[in-house]
Backbone as JSON Lines, residues from 0, in Angstrom:
{"i":0,"aa":"M","n":[-31.03,94.65,-160.32],"ca":[-30.87,93.39,-161.01],"c":[-32.05,92.48,-160.67]}
{"i":1,"aa":"T","n":[-32.73,91.98,-161.69],"ca":[-33.86,91.11,-161.44],"c":[-33.4,89.71,-161.07]}
{"i":2,"aa":"K","n":[-34.19,89.06,-160.26],"ca":[-33.88,87.72,-159.77],"c":[-34.85,86.73,-160.39]}
{"i":3,"aa":"P","n":[-34.34,85.68,-161.05],"ca":[-35.24,84.69,-161.65],"c":[-35.73,83.68,-160.62]}
{"i":4,"aa":"L","n":[-36.93,83.18,-160.85],"ca":[-37.52,82.13,-160.02],"c":[-38.24,81.14,-160.93]}
{"i":5,"aa":"R","n":[-38.27,79.89,-160.51],"ca":[-39.01,78.88,-161.27],"c":[-39.54,77.84,-160.3]}
{"i":6,"aa":"S","n":[-40.77,77.4,-160.56],"ca":[-41.37,76.34,-159.77],"c":[-42.38,75.6,-160.63]}
{"i":7,"aa":"Y","n":[-42.61,74.34,-160.3],"ca":[-43.57,73.57,-161.07],"c":[-44.27,72.56,-160.17]}
{"i":8,"aa":"D","n":[-45.42,72.09,-160.65],"ca":[-46.18,71.05,-159.97],"c":[-47.03,70.37,-161.03]}
{"i":9,"aa":"Y","n":[-47.71,69.33,-160.62],"ca":[-48.49,68.53,-161.55],"c":[-49.94,68.45,-161.1]}
{"i":10,"aa":"V","n":[-50.83,68.3,-162.08],"ca":[-52.25,68.12,-161.82],"c":[-52.65,66.83,-162.53]}
{"i":11,"aa":"N","n":[-53.25,65.91,-161.81],"ca":[-53.6,64.61,-162.38],"c":[-54.95,64.66,-163.11]}
{"i":12,"aa":"H","n":[-55.03,65.59,-164.06],"ca":[-56.19,65.74,-164.92],"c":[-55.69,66.11,-166.31]}
{"i":13,"aa":"P","n":[-56.48,65.83,-167.34],"ca":[-56.05,66.15,-168.7],"c":[-55.78,67.64,-168.9]}
{"i":14,"aa":"Y","n":[-54.84,67.91,-169.79],"ca":[-54.46,69.28,-170.12],"c":[-55.67,70.14,-170.46]}
{"i":15,"aa":"E","n":[-56.58,69.63,-171.27],"ca":[-57.73,70.42,-171.71],"c":[-58.58,70.88,-170.53]}
{"i":16,"aa":"A","n":[-58.76,70.02,-169.53],"ca":[-59.57,70.38,-168.36],"c":[-58.87,71.46,-167.53]}
{"i":17,"aa":"V","n":[-57.55,71.31,-167.35],"ca":[-56.78,72.31,-166.59],"c":[-56.77,73.63,-167.35]}
{"i":18,"aa":"R","n":[-56.49,73.57,-168.65],"ca":[-56.5,74.78,-169.49],"c":[-57.83,75.5,-169.4]}
{"i":19,"aa":"D","n":[-58.93,74.75,-169.55],"ca":[-60.25,75.37,-169.53],"c":[-60.57,76.01,-168.18]}
{"i":20,"aa":"A","n":[-60.17,75.36,-167.09],"ca":[-60.4,75.92,-165.76],"c":[-59.66,77.24,-165.59]}
{"i":21,"aa":"L","n":[-58.42,77.29,-166.07],"ca":[-57.64,78.52,-165.95],"c":[-58.16,79.6,-166.9]}
{"i":22,"aa":"R","n":[-58.52,79.23,-168.11],"ca":[-59.03,80.21,-169.06],"c":[-60.35,80.82,-168.59]}
{"i":23,"aa":"S","n":[-61.18,80.02,-167.93],"ca":[-62.49,80.53,-167.54],"c":[-62.42,81.45,-166.32]}
{"i":24,"aa":"D","n":[-61.49,81.22,-165.4],"ca":[-61.45,82.05,-164.19],"c":[-60.13,81.91,-163.44]}
{"i":25,"aa":"A","n":[-59.04,82.26,-164.09],"ca":[-57.72,82.12,-163.46],"c":[-57.63,82.93,-162.17]}
{"i":26,"aa":"R","n":[-58.03,84.17,-162.23],"ca":[-57.93,85.02,-161.04],"c":[-58.75,84.47,-159.88]}
{"i":27,"aa":"G","n":[-59.96,84.02,-160.17],"ca":[-60.8,83.43,-159.14],"c":[-60.18,82.17,-158.56]}
{"i":28,"aa":"L","n":[-59.61,81.35,-159.42],"ca":[-58.95,80.14,-158.95],"c":[-57.77,80.49,-158.04]}
{"i":29,"aa":"F","n":[-56.98,81.47,-158.44],"ca":[-55.84,81.88,-157.61],"c":[-56.33,82.38,-156.25]}
{"i":30,"aa":"Q","n":[-57.41,83.14,-156.26],"ca":[-57.95,83.64,-154.99],"c":[-58.49,82.51,-154.13]}
{"i":31,"aa":"R","n":[-59.22,81.58,-154.73],"ca":[-59.76,80.46,-153.95],"c":[-58.63,79.61,-153.37]}
{"i":32,"aa":"A","n":[-57.54,79.48,-154.09],"ca":[-56.43,78.65,-153.64],"c":[-55.64,79.32,-152.52]}
{"i":33,"aa":"T","n":[-55.62,80.63,-152.49],"ca":[-54.73,81.34,-151.57],"c":[-55.4,82.45,-150.79]}
{"i":34,"aa":"T","n":[-56.72,82.51,-150.76],"ca":[-57.45,83.69,-150.29],"c":[-57.43,83.91,-148.79]}
{"i":35,"aa":"V","n":[-57.38,85.16,-148.49],"ca":[-57.69,85.67,-147.16],"c":[-58.64,86.84,-147.38]}
{"i":36,"aa":"T","n":[-59.48,87.09,-146.42],"ca":[-60.36,88.24,-146.54],"c":[-59.56,89.48,-146.18]}
{"i":37,"aa":"A","n":[-59.6,90.45,-147.04],"ca":[-58.86,91.69,-146.81],"c":[-59.54,92.5,-145.72]}
{"i":38,"aa":"A","n":[-58.85,93.52,-145.27],"ca":[-59.4,94.38,-144.23],"c":[-60.7,95.02,-144.69]}
{"i":39,"aa":"R","n":[-60.8,95.31,-145.99],"ca":[-62.04,95.85,-146.53],"c":[-62.96,94.68,-146.83]}
{"i":40,"aa":"A","n":[-64.19,94.78,-146.4],"ca":[-65.15,93.68,-146.56],"c":[-65.47,93.38,-148.02]}
{"i":41,"aa":"D","n":[-65.26,94.35,-148.92],"ca":[-65.64,94.14,-150.31],"c":[-64.51,93.6,-151.17]}
{"i":42,"aa":"A","n":[-63.36,93.27,-150.6],"ca":[-62.24,92.85,-151.41],"c":[-61.66,91.53,-150.93]}
{"i":43,"aa":"L","n":[-61.26,90.75,-151.86],"ca":[-60.53,89.52,-151.55],"c":[-59.16,89.62,-152.21]}
{"i":44,"aa":"H","n":[-58.16,89.19,-151.49],"ca":[-56.81,89.17,-152.04],"c":[-56.23,87.79,-151.83]}
{"i":45,"aa":"S","n":[-55.2,87.52,-152.56],"ca":[-54.48,86.28,-152.35],"c":[-53.43,86.52,-151.3]}
{"i":46,"aa":"Q","n":[-52.98,85.45,-150.7],"ca":[-51.92,85.57,-149.7],"c":[-50.79,84.64,-150.11]}
{"i":47,"aa":"L","n":[-49.62,85.22,-150.28],"ca":[-48.43,84.42,-150.53],"c":[-47.73,84.26,-149.2]}
{"i":48,"aa":"H","n":[-47.24,83.06,-148.97],"ca":[-46.55,82.83,-147.71],"c":[-45.43,81.82,-147.91]}
{"i":49,"aa":"A","n":[-44.49,81.89,-147.01],"ca":[-43.36,80.97,-147.07],"c":[-42.82,80.77,-145.66]}
{"i":50,"aa":"R","n":[-42.31,79.58,-145.44],"ca":[-41.68,79.27,-144.16],"c":[-40.27,78.79,-144.46]}
{"i":51,"aa":"I","n":[-39.32,79.43,-143.83],"ca":[-37.93,79.0,-143.9],"c":[-37.46,78.89,-142.46]}
{"i":52,"aa":"G","n":[-37.24,77.64,-142.02],"ca":[-36.89,77.42,-140.62],"c":[-38.0,77.96,-139.74]}
{"i":53,"aa":"P","n":[-37.65,78.75,-138.74],"ca":[-38.67,79.28,-137.83],"c":[-39.38,80.52,-138.37]}
{"i":54,"aa":"L","n":[-38.93,81.03,-139.5],"ca":[-39.48,82.26,-140.05],"c":[-40.67,81.96,-140.96]}
{"i":55,"aa":"D","n":[-41.83,82.55,-140.65],"ca":[-43.02,82.4,-141.48],"c":[-43.43,83.8,-141.91]}
{"i":56,"aa":"V","n":[-43.4,84.05,-143.22],"ca":[-43.71,85.37,-143.75],"c":[-44.91,85.25,-144.66]}
{"i":57,"aa":"A","n":[-45.85,86.18,-144.52],"ca":[-47.03,86.2,-145.37],"c":[-47.31,87.62,-145.8]}
{"i":58,"aa":"A","n":[-47.83,87.76,-147.01],"ca":[-48.21,89.07,-147.51],"c":[-49.44,88.92,-148.39]}
{"i":59,"aa":"E","n":[-50.41,89.8,-148.19],"ca":[-51.56,89.84,-149.09],"c":[-51.1,90.49,-150.38]}
{"i":60,"aa":"V","n":[-51.45,89.88,-151.5],"ca":[-51.05,90.4,-152.79],"c":[-52.26,90.53,-153.71]}
{"i":61,"aa":"E","n":[-52.14,91.43,-154.62],"ca":[-53.13,91.59,-155.69],"c":[-52.5,90.96,-156.92]}
{"i":62,"aa":"I","n":[-53.14,89.91,-157.44],"ca":[-52.63,89.2,-158.61],"c":[-53.36,89.7,-159.85]}
{"i":63,"aa":"E","n":[-52.59,90.13,-160.82],"ca":[-53.15,90.55,-162.1],"c":[-52.86,89.48,-163.13]}
{"i":64,"aa":"V","n":[-53.88,89.05,-163.83],"ca":[-53.73,88.08,-164.91],"c":[-53.76,88.88,-166.21]}
{"i":65,"aa":"G","n":[-52.69,88.78,-166.97],"ca":[-52.61,89.49,-168.25],"c":[-53.06,88.59,-169.38]}
{"i":66,"aa":"A","n":[-52.26,88.54,-170.4],"ca":[-52.59,87.76,-171.6],"c":[-52.62,86.27,-171.29]}
{"i":67,"aa":"I","n":[-53.55,85.59,-171.94],"ca":[-53.62,84.13,-171.92],"c":[-53.49,83.69,-173.37]}
{"i":68,"aa":"A","n":[-52.42,82.96,-173.66],"ca":[-52.13,82.59,-175.05],"c":[-51.98,81.08,-175.19]}
{"i":69,"aa":"E","n":[-52.48,80.57,-176.28],"ca":[-52.3,79.16,-176.63],"c":[-51.15,79.12,-177.64]}
{"i":70,"aa":"E","n":[-50.2,78.25,-177.39],"ca":[-49.05,78.12,-178.27],"c":[-48.81,76.64,-178.54]}
{"i":71,"aa":"A","n":[-48.03,76.35,-179.55],"ca":[-47.76,74.96,-179.93],"c":[-46.31,74.6,-179.65]}
{"i":72,"aa":"D","n":[-45.79,75.02,-178.51],"ca":[-44.37,74.8,-178.26],"c":[-44.08,74.22,-176.87]}
{"i":73,"aa":"A","n":[-44.96,73.36,-176.4],"ca":[-44.69,72.69,-175.12],"c":[-43.49,71.77,-175.28]}
{"i":74,"aa":"P","n":[-42.82,71.43,-174.2],"ca":[-41.65,70.56,-174.28],"c":[-41.93,69.22,-174.97]}
{"i":75,"aa":"N","n":[-43.18,68.76,-174.91],"ca":[-43.52,67.49,-175.55],"c":[-43.97,67.67,-177.0]}
{"i":76,"aa":"G","n":[-43.89,68.89,-177.51],"ca":[-44.28,69.16,-178.88],"c":[-45.75,69.48,-179.05]}
{"i":77,"aa":"G","n":[-46.52,69.37,-178.0],"ca":[-47.95,69.65,-178.07],"c":[-48.28,71.08,-177.72]}
{"i":78,"aa":"P","n":[-49.56,71.35,-177.47],"ca":[-49.98,72.71,-177.13],"c":[-49.62,73.08,-175.69]}
{"i":79,"aa":"A","n":[-49.49,74.36,-175.49],"ca":[-49.26,74.92,-174.15],"c":[-50.12,76.17,-174.01]}
{"i":80,"aa":"T","n":[-50.58,76.41,-172.82],"ca":[-51.29,77.65,-172.51],"c":[-50.4,78.44,-171.58]}
{"i":81,"aa":"R","n":[-50.24,79.73,-171.88],"ca":[-49.38,80.58,-171.06],"c":[-50.18,81.77,-170.57]}
{"i":82,"aa":"L","n":[-50.09,81.99,-169.25],"ca":[-50.76,83.12,-168.61],"c":[-49.68,84.04,-168.08]}
{"i":83,"aa":"T","n":[-49.75,85.31,-168.42],"ca":[-48.83,86.27,-167.83],"c":[-49.45,86.78,-166.54]}
{"i":84,"aa":"L","n":[-48.64,86.81,-165.51],"ca":[-49.09,87.21,-164.17],"c":[-48.17,88.27,-163.61]}
{"i":85,"aa":"S","n":[-48.71,89.06,-162.75],"ca":[-47.88,89.94,-161.93],"c":[-48.6,90.1,-160.6]}
{"i":86,"aa":"W","n":[-47.81,90.33,-159.57],"ca":[-48.42,90.62,-158.29],"c":[-47.52,91.52,-157.47]}
{"i":87,"aa":"Q","n":[-48.19,92.23,-156.57],"ca":[-47.49,93.09,-155.63],"c":[-48.27,93.12,-154.33]}
{"i":88,"aa":"A","n":[-47.58,93.45,-153.27],"ca":[-48.2,93.49,-151.95],"c":[-49.28,94.56,-151.9]}
{"i":89,"aa":"V","n":[-50.37,94.24,-151.21],"ca":[-51.46,95.19,-151.03],"c":[-51.06,96.26,-150.01]}
{"i":90,"aa":"R","n":[-50.48,95.82,-148.92],"ca":[-50.03,96.74,-147.86],"c":[-48.51,96.88,-147.93]}
{"i":91,"aa":"H","n":[-48.03,98.08,-147.83],"ca":[-46.6,98.37,-147.84],"c":[-45.91,97.79,-149.08]}
{"i":92,"aa":"P","n":[-46.41,98.12,-150.27],"ca":[-45.84,97.52,-151.49],"c":[-44.36,97.82,-151.67]}
{"i":93,"aa":"G","n":[-43.86,98.9,-151.12],"ca":[-42.45,99.23,-151.25],"c":[-41.53,98.31,-150.46]}
{"i":94,"aa":"M","n":[-42.1,97.49,-149.57],"ca":[-41.29,96.57,-148.76],"c":[-41.19,95.18,-149.38]}
{"i":95,"aa":"F","n":[-41.97,94.92,-150.44],"ca":[-41.99,93.6,-151.06],"c":[-41.7,93.74,-152.55]}
{"i":96,"aa":"P","n":[-41.11,92.73,-153.13],"ca":[-40.84,92.81,-154.57],"c":[-42.12,92.68,-155.38]}
{"i":97,"aa":"V","n":[-42.1,93.25,-156.57],"ca":[-43.15,93.05,-157.55],"c":[-42.71,91.86,-158.4]}
{"i":98,"aa":"M","n":[-43.6,90.92,-158.58],"ca":[-43.29,89.71,-159.34],"c":[-43.94,89.78,-160.71]}
{"i":99,"aa":"N","n":[-43.2,89.41,-161.73],"ca":[-43.71,89.26,-163.09],"c":[-43.39,87.84,-163.51]}
{"i":100,"aa":"A","n":[-44.41,87.12,-163.98],"ca":[-44.19,85.7,-164.25],"c":[-45.06,85.23,-165.4]}
{"i":101,"aa":"T","n":[-44.72,84.05,-165.88],"ca":[-45.53,83.34,-166.86],"c":[-45.82,81.95,-166.3]}
{"i":102,"aa":"L","n":[-47.1,81.6,-166.26],"ca":[-47.51,80.27,-165.86],"c":[-47.8,79.49,-167.13]}
{"i":103,"aa":"S","n":[-47.0,78.47,-167.39],"ca":[-47.2,77.62,-168.56],"c":[-47.89,76.34,-168.12]}
{"i":104,"aa":"V","n":[-48.83,75.89,-168.93],"ca":[-49.62,74.7,-168.64],"c":[-49.54,73.82,-169.87]}
{"i":105,"aa":"Y","n":[-49.14,72.55,-169.69],"ca":[-49.06,71.65,-170.84],"c":[-49.16,70.2,-170.37]}
{"i":106,"aa":"A","n":[-49.57,69.34,-171.31],"ca":[-49.77,67.92,-171.01],"c":[-48.43,67.23,-170.85]}
{"i":107,"aa":"L","n":[-48.36,66.37,-169.85],"ca":[-47.23,65.45,-169.72],"c":[-47.63,64.08,-170.26]}
{"i":108,"aa":"T","n":[-48.85,63.68,-169.93],"ca":[-49.46,62.45,-170.42],"c":[-50.92,62.79,-170.69]}
{"i":109,"aa":"P","n":[-51.69,61.87,-171.24],"ca":[-53.11,62.18,-171.46],"c":[-53.87,62.54,-170.18]}
{"i":110,"aa":"G","n":[-53.4,62.08,-169.03],"ca":[-54.11,62.36,-167.78],"c":[-53.34,63.2,-166.78]}
{"i":111,"aa":"E","n":[-52.21,63.78,-167.18],"ca":[-51.4,64.57,-166.24],"c":[-50.9,65.83,-166.93]}
{"i":112,"aa":"T","n":[-51.04,66.94,-166.22],"ca":[-50.69,68.26,-166.74],"c":[-49.66,68.92,-165.84]}
{"i":113,"aa":"Q","n":[-48.71,69.59,-166.45],"ca":[-47.7,70.31,-165.68],"c":[-48.04,71.79,-165.62]}
{"i":114,"aa":"L","n":[-47.86,72.35,-164.43],"ca":[-47.91,73.8,-164.22],"c":[-46.46,74.23,-164.01]}
{"i":115,"aa":"D","n":[-46.0,75.18,-164.77],"ca":[-44.6,75.6,-164.72],"c":[-44.56,77.13,-164.66]}
{"i":116,"aa":"L","n":[-44.17,77.67,-163.52],"ca":[-44.13,79.12,-163.35],"c":[-42.68,79.59,-163.43]}
{"i":117,"aa":"E","n":[-42.44,80.53,-164.33],"ca":[-41.14,81.18,-164.44],"c":[-41.37,82.67,-164.3]}
{"i":118,"aa":"G","n":[-40.55,83.3,-163.47],"ca":[-40.72,84.72,-163.27],"c":[-39.46,85.38,-162.78]}
{"i":119,"aa":"H","n":[-39.61,86.65,-162.53],"ca":[-38.49,87.42,-161.99],"c":[-39.04,88.57,-161.14]}
{"i":120,"aa":"Y","n":[-38.2,89.04,-160.26],"ca":[-38.58,90.15,-159.4],"c":[-37.37,91.03,-159.17]}
{"i":121,"aa":"E","n":[-37.65,92.24,-158.79],"ca":[-36.61,93.21,-158.43],"c":[-36.71,93.4,-156.92]}
{"i":122,"aa":"P","n":[-35.63,93.12,-156.19],"ca":[-35.69,93.35,-154.74],"c":[-36.05,94.81,-154.45]}
{"i":123,"aa":"P","n":[-36.9,95.05,-153.47],"ca":[-37.3,96.43,-153.15],"c":[-36.22,97.16,-152.34]}
{"i":124,"aa":"A","n":[-36.38,98.43,-152.2],"ca":[-35.6,99.28,-151.28],"c":[-34.14,99.43,-151.67]}
{"i":125,"aa":"G","n":[-33.82,99.42,-152.95],"ca":[-32.48,99.75,-153.41],"c":[-31.39,98.85,-152.86]}
{"i":126,"aa":"A","n":[-30.27,99.46,-152.46],"ca":[-29.11,98.71,-152.0],"c":[-29.41,97.91,-150.73]}
{"i":127,"aa":"V","n":[-30.2,98.47,-149.82],"ca":[-30.56,97.76,-148.6],"c":[-31.39,96.52,-148.95]}
{"i":128,"aa":"G","n":[-32.34,96.67,-149.86],"ca":[-33.16,95.54,-150.3],"c":[-32.35,94.46,-150.98]}
{"i":129,"aa":"R","n":[-31.38,94.87,-151.79],"ca":[-30.52,93.89,-152.46],"c":[-29.69,93.11,-151.44]}
{"i":130,"aa":"A","n":[-29.21,93.8,-150.39],"ca":[-28.44,93.12,-149.35],"c":[-29.33,92.13,-148.58]}
{"i":131,"aa":"L","n":[-30.53,92.55,-148.22],"ca":[-31.46,91.65,-147.53],"c":[-31.85,90.48,-148.42]}
{"i":132,"aa":"D","n":[-32.0,90.74,-149.71],"ca":[-32.35,89.68,-150.65],"c":[-31.23,88.64,-150.7]}
{"i":133,"aa":"A","n":[-30.0,89.09,-150.67],"ca":[-28.87,88.17,-150.71],"c":[-28.81,87.31,-149.46]}
{"i":134,"aa":"V","n":[-29.21,87.85,-148.32],"ca":[-29.16,87.11,-147.06],"c":[-30.3,86.11,-146.95]}
{"i":135,"aa":"A","n":[-31.53,86.55,-147.17],"ca":[-32.68,85.65,-146.98],"c":[-33.83,85.91,-147.94]}
{"i":136,"aa":"G","n":[-33.88,87.07,-148.54],"ca":[-35.03,87.44,-149.35],"c":[-35.27,86.52,-150.54]}
{"i":137,"aa":"H","n":[-34.2,86.14,-151.22],"ca":[-34.38,85.27,-152.39],"c":[-34.94,83.91,-151.98]}
{"i":138,"aa":"R","n":[-34.46,83.39,-150.86],"ca":[-34.99,82.1,-150.38],"c":[-36.47,82.23,-150.02]}
{"i":139,"aa":"L","n":[-36.86,83.37,-149.43],"ca":[-38.28,83.59,-149.11],"c":[-39.1,83.71,-150.39]}
{"i":140,"aa":"A","n":[-38.58,84.42,-151.38],"ca":[-39.3,84.56,-152.64],"c":[-39.45,83.2,-153.31]}
{"i":141,"aa":"E","n":[-38.39,82.41,-153.33],"ca":[-38.46,81.06,-153.9],"c":[-39.49,80.21,-153.19]}
{"i":142,"aa":"A","n":[-39.46,80.23,-151.87],"ca":[-40.39,79.42,-151.08],"c":[-41.83,79.87,-151.3]}
{"i":143,"aa":"S","n":[-42.07,81.18,-151.41],"ca":[-43.44,81.65,-151.61],"c":[-43.95,81.29,-153.0]}
{"i":144,"aa":"V","n":[-43.09,81.32,-154.02],"ca":[-43.5,80.93,-155.36],"c":[-43.78,79.43,-155.41]}
{"i":145,"aa":"Q","n":[-42.95,78.64,-154.76],"ca":[-43.19,77.2,-154.71],"c":[-44.51,76.9,-154.01]}
{"i":146,"aa":"Q","n":[-44.78,77.59,-152.92],"ca":[-46.04,77.38,-152.2],"c":[-47.23,77.82,-153.04]}
{"i":147,"aa":"F","n":[-47.09,78.93,-153.75],"ca":[-48.16,79.42,-154.63],"c":[-48.5,78.37,-155.69]}
{"i":148,"aa":"V","n":[-47.5,77.84,-156.37],"ca":[-47.74,76.85,-157.43],"c":[-48.36,75.58,-156.84]}
{"i":149,"aa":"K","n":[-47.88,75.18,-155.67],"ca":[-48.44,74.0,-155.0],"c":[-49.92,74.22,-154.66]}
{"i":150,"aa":"E","n":[-50.27,75.4,-154.16],"ca":[-51.65,75.7,-153.82],"c":[-52.54,75.74,-155.06]}
{"i":151,"aa":"I","n":[-52.02,76.25,-156.16],"ca":[-52.79,76.29,-157.41],"c":[-53.04,74.86,-157.89]}
{"i":152,"aa":"A","n":[-52.0,74.02,-157.87],"ca":[-52.16,72.63,-158.29],"c":[-53.15,71.9,-157.4]}
{"i":153,"aa":"T","n":[-53.07,72.11,-156.11],"ca":[-54.0,71.48,-155.16],"c":[-55.43,71.91,-155.43]}
{"i":154,"aa":"A","n":[-55.63,73.21,-155.66],"ca":[-56.98,73.72,-155.94],"c":[-57.51,73.15,-157.25]}
{"i":155,"aa":"L","n":[-56.67,73.07,-158.27],"ca":[-57.12,72.5,-159.54],"c":[-57.49,71.03,-159.38]}
{"i":156,"aa":"R","n":[-56.68,70.28,-158.66],"ca":[-57.0,68.86,-158.45],"c":[-58.35,68.73,-157.75]}
{"i":157,"aa":"A","n":[-58.58,69.55,-156.73],"ca":[-59.84,69.47,-155.97],"c":[-61.02,69.89,-156.83]}
{"i":158,"aa":"E","n":[-60.92,71.04,-157.51],"ca":[-62.05,71.53,-158.29],"c":[-62.34,70.6,-159.48]}
{"i":159,"aa":"L","n":[-61.32,70.14,-160.16],"ca":[-61.55,69.25,-161.3],"c":[-62.03,67.89,-160.84]}
{"i":160,"aa":"G","n":[-61.6,67.46,-159.67],"ca":[-62.08,66.19,-159.11],"c":[-63.56,66.23,-158.8]}
{"i":161,"aa":"R","n":[-64.06,67.38,-158.34],"ca":[-65.5,67.53,-158.06],"c":[-66.32,67.52,-159.34]}
{"i":162,"aa":"R","n":[-65.73,67.97,-160.45],"ca":[-66.45,68.02,-161.73],"c":[-66.53,66.65,-162.38]}
{"i":163,"aa":"S","n":[-65.62,65.75,-162.02],"ca":[-65.56,64.42,-162.69],"c":[-66.73,63.55,-162.3]}
């Protein structure tokens, strides 16, 4: 059974600037926002992490950016850009869920843009994974997705602020 997740954040820059930054180099932006140097010197991966109480969990992931589509169905009636994403752990992928998501980007005001990530994952490791997911895994997945969206918004604010 897949588990849904949703998280959002805001970028205090116009929709067009945020859209263009993501269209030009979404994968690079994700890496810059969340990067750790992988064990191999020639590769960079993103790192998803979450803290729940005293537990801090991190995993290097490979993020794949699929289709990037412009649509005219944002909640405010204006345009939206949607990026399909998926990621999985680089090391021990069978121990972590594979995430499939859509990152929607749309204007809230002329100077503020919303990032809205909706996705789902399948807990790994069959019945044992589903039991662990029920105890703490879903909260960890939620926290890591929230942190990911926050880091993307922070990176966009910083990079677009330098361009202004």
